[in-house]
C-alpha positions in Angstrom: -17.0 29.2 18.7 -15.8 28.4 15.3 -17.6 26.5 12.6 -16.2 23.1 11.6 -14.5 23.2 8.2 -16.7 22.3 5.3 -15.7 19.3 3.1 -13.6 20.4 0.2 -15.1 19.7 -3.2 -13.0 18.1 -6.0 -12.1 20.4 -8.8 -12.2 18.8 -12.3 -8.9 20.3 -13.2 -7.1 18.8 -10.1 -4.2 16.4 -10.8 -5.4 14.3 -7.9 -8.1 11.7 -8.0 -11.5 12.4 -6.5 -12.0 10.8 -3.1 -14.0 7.6 -3.3 -17.3 7.7 -1.4 -18.2 4.1 -0.2 -21.8 3.1 -1.0 -24.2 3.1 1.9 -24.6 -0.2 3.7 -28.1 -1.9 3.6 -29.1 -4.6 6.1 -32.2 -6.8 6.1 -33.8 -8.8 8.9 -32.0 -12.1 9.3 -28.6 -11.0 8.0 -25.6 -12.3 9.8 -23.3 -9.5 10.8 -20.1 -8.9 12.8 -19.3 -5.9 14.9 -15.8 -4.7 15.9 -16.8 -4.5 19.6 -19.8 -6.9 20.2 -18.8 -9.7 17.8 -21.2 -12.0 15.8 -24.9 -11.2 15.6 -28.1 -11.4 13.6 -30.1 -8.4 12.4 -33.6 -8.6 14.1 -34.9 -5.1 13.2 -34.3 -2.4 10.6 -35.2 1.3 10.8 -34.5 2.4 7.2 -31.2 4.2 6.9 -31.2 5.2 10.6 -30.4 2.2 12.7 -30.5 -1.6 12.9 -31.3 -3.8 15.9 -28.8 -6.6 16.2 -29.0 -9.6 18.5 -25.5 -10.5 19.7 -26.6 -13.4 21.9 -25.8 -11.9 25.3 -27.2 -8.6 24.4 -29.3 -6.7 21.8 -28.4 -3.3 20.6 -29.3 -0.6 18.1 -26.4 0.2 15.8 -26.7 3.7 14.3 -26.0 4.7 10.7 -23.3 4.9 9.1 -22.6 1.4 10.5 -18.8 1.9 10.4 -18.1 -1.0 12.8 -20.7 -3.4 11.3 -20.1 -5.7 8.4 -22.0 -8.4 6.6 -20.9 -12.0 6.8 
């Protein structure tokens, strides 16, 4: 097996811009959110930086960090 390639660091002398790292998303109980697959929901529980429990009406589910498909409304 081979190891996955490590992320390349940005050299200060590079003519290209450094990649932009998006800030981490923070959710609080009661926040209205939307998910790409499950639709509209409300945050009912938060496990700091690990996961959030969201009530989508028909179902409840834990959404794991980095919350790529979850957005605030």
